[in-house]
KOLTI-596067 format. One record per residue (C-alpha): residue in one letter; z, x, y. Coordinates in pm, whole numbers, plus 50000, padded with zeros to 5 digits. Each point is the difference from the previous one (the first is absolute). Example, Ala and Ser with C-alpha at 12.3 -4.5 7.8 and 13.67 -1.06 7.14 Angstrom:
2
a,50780,51230,49550
s,49934,50137,50344
***
This chain:
197
x,51146,47330,49692
x,49744,50018,49718
x,49717,49955,50250
x,50106,50324,50174
x,49946,50198,49681
x,49672,49835,49907
x,49820,50159,50295
x,50008,50370,50084
x,49947,49917,50367
x,50297,49763,50003
x,50211,50257,49814
x,49923,50267,50262
x,50071,49758,50287
x,50328,49902,49831
x,50088,50370,49971
x,49941,50045,50374
x,50210,49690,50076
x,50278,50137,49777
x,49983,50331,50188
x,50034,49819,50336
x,50297,49801,49867
x,50169,50321,49881
x,49939,50167,50339
x,50146,49697,50185
x,50304,49978,49767
x,50071,50372,50036
x,49961,49965,50378
x,50241,49707,50005
x,50260,50173,49783
x,49989,50334,50181
x,49907,49891,50350
x,49724,50258,49982
x,49653,49870,50074
x,49664,50169,49973
x,49900,50175,50320
x,49624,50035,50003
x,49960,50350,50137
x,49838,50326,49887
x,50263,50059,49729
x,49947,49653,49857
x,49621,50044,50023
x,50015,50322,49800
x,50232,49835,49747
x,49759,49705,49965
x,49703,50237,49956
x,50197,50190,49734
x,50071,49670,49821
x,49628,49911,50007
x,49918,50352,49876
x,50244,49968,49709
x,49876,49649,49918
x,49639,50123,49993
x,50094,50308,49797
x,50182,49793,49740
x,49687,49788,49953
x,49771,50306,49984
x,50202,50218,49765
x,50110,49698,49797
x,49636,49914,49929
x,49913,50366,49936
x,50274,50018,49740
x,49903,49660,49857
x,49645,50129,49944
x,50121,50326,49843
x,50305,49887,49805
x,49889,49649,49896
x,49634,49901,50040
x,49815,50319,49900
x,50213,50073,49689
x,49977,49633,49896
x,49620,49967,50022
x,49929,50157,49656
x,50241,49747,49844
x,49818,49700,50151
x,49730,49843,49780
x,49649,50061,50139
x,49935,49630,50060
x,50310,49981,50224
x,49931,50315,50209
x,49769,49822,50247
x,50300,49794,50113
x,50165,50322,50115
x,49695,50165,50157
x,49850,49686,50157
x,50313,49810,50105
x,50311,50221,50023
x,49846,50333,50101
x,49808,49882,50310
x,50311,49826,50137
x,50225,50296,49921
x,49752,50243,50156
x,49990,49795,50321
x,50378,50020,50043
x,50002,50364,49883
x,49741,50112,50258
x,50150,49817,50293
x,50358,50094,49911
x,49887,50365,50006
x,49836,49948,50338
x,50302,49816,50140
x,50237,50269,49870
x,49799,50275,50170
x,49961,49813,50330
x,50366,49898,50024
x,50108,50353,49901
x,49783,50161,50268
x,50122,49747,50258
x,50362,50065,49901
x,49954,50377,50031
x,49835,49947,50339
x,50278,49768,50119
x,50258,50260,49897
x,49805,50282,50170
x,49961,50224,49696
x,49645,49930,49883
x,49857,50333,50120
x,50289,50201,49860
x,49985,49816,49668
x,49625,50030,49953
x,50011,50370,50093
x,50291,50044,49753
x,50224,50141,50274
x,50375,50020,49951
x,50206,49786,49989
x,49738,49737,49911
x,49830,50186,49714
x,50146,49780,49721
x,49860,49679,50144
x,49685,50188,50098
x,49939,50097,49637
x,50059,49636,49903
x,49758,49883,50268
x,49724,50236,49887
x,50048,49894,49637
x,49982,49634,50107
x,49684,50062,50203
x,49834,50169,49702
x,50110,49714,49777
x,49864,49738,50242
x,49671,50191,50017
x,49987,49985,49618
x,50063,49625,50007
x,49721,49922,50246
x,49739,50265,49919
x,50041,50079,49629
x,50195,49727,49820
x,49851,49696,50179
x,49630,50105,49983
x,50041,50069,49627
x,50193,49677,49938
x,49717,49804,50168
x,49771,50121,49720
x,50253,49901,49732
x,50062,49657,50156
x,49627,49937,50046
x,49987,49987,50379
x,49761,50295,49990
x,49736,49995,49724
x,50062,50265,49733
x,49891,50048,49640
x,50244,50077,49718
x,49974,50378,50045
x,50056,49976,50376
x,50303,49779,49938
x,50146,50261,49761
x,49955,50273,50260
x,50149,49772,50269
x,50298,49924,49775
x,50058,50372,49944
x,49986,50085,50374
x,50213,49700,50091
x,50259,50087,49735
x,50016,50363,50114
x,50054,49899,50365
x,50255,49736,49903
x,50192,50245,49781
x,49989,50257,50281
x,50150,49738,50233
x,50273,49924,49746
x,50079,50370,49976
x,49997,50041,50381
x,50212,49688,50054
x,50303,50170,49845
x,50027,50290,50250
x,49868,49778,50281
x,50285,49750,49960
x,50252,50284,49968
x,49876,50164,50322
x,50009,49672,50190
x,50363,49940,49902
x,50100,50366,50031
x,49918,50019,50372
x,50290,49781,50107
x,50225,50021,49696
x,50035,50375,49947
x,49780,50056,49696
x,49886,50346,50117
***
């Protein structure tokens, strides 16, 4: 069992195997089996959307609640470990979780036939529409403001000390905006089907 937890890949595969076992056991105990149809497809897309969103917003909040406030407390000689090792890996997952969240969300809205109504903020889909627009703005920030500035901080793009300070300021502003926007965005996403408006 220890080998499962020593590899992230094995841990994820074990999680998927556990999910399949749970589905089979529930099917055996209830006599109800998965019917792969449109309803199941939309459910599965919603699950992928939630999974992606958890990764995206989890990393956003990690950056804003943990990493950024902790950086001034880290001795200067140890900071390169964060910016050269942890940050590039975290930014990879952050960027692609944002992309996956947006794509699965748009596919889900399309599968459920409300994408046009949501994006035009038409009733009764205006709550999720507001959430979708906030998420699109946030994803734009990730790819076109935060990431280009982080590349200067990480050293992927050459930048002198002054350019890195400016990049840090722009990146922080966009990241803090995304943290602010994530609060109403998550509320709107849940409110659509759970009566929050």
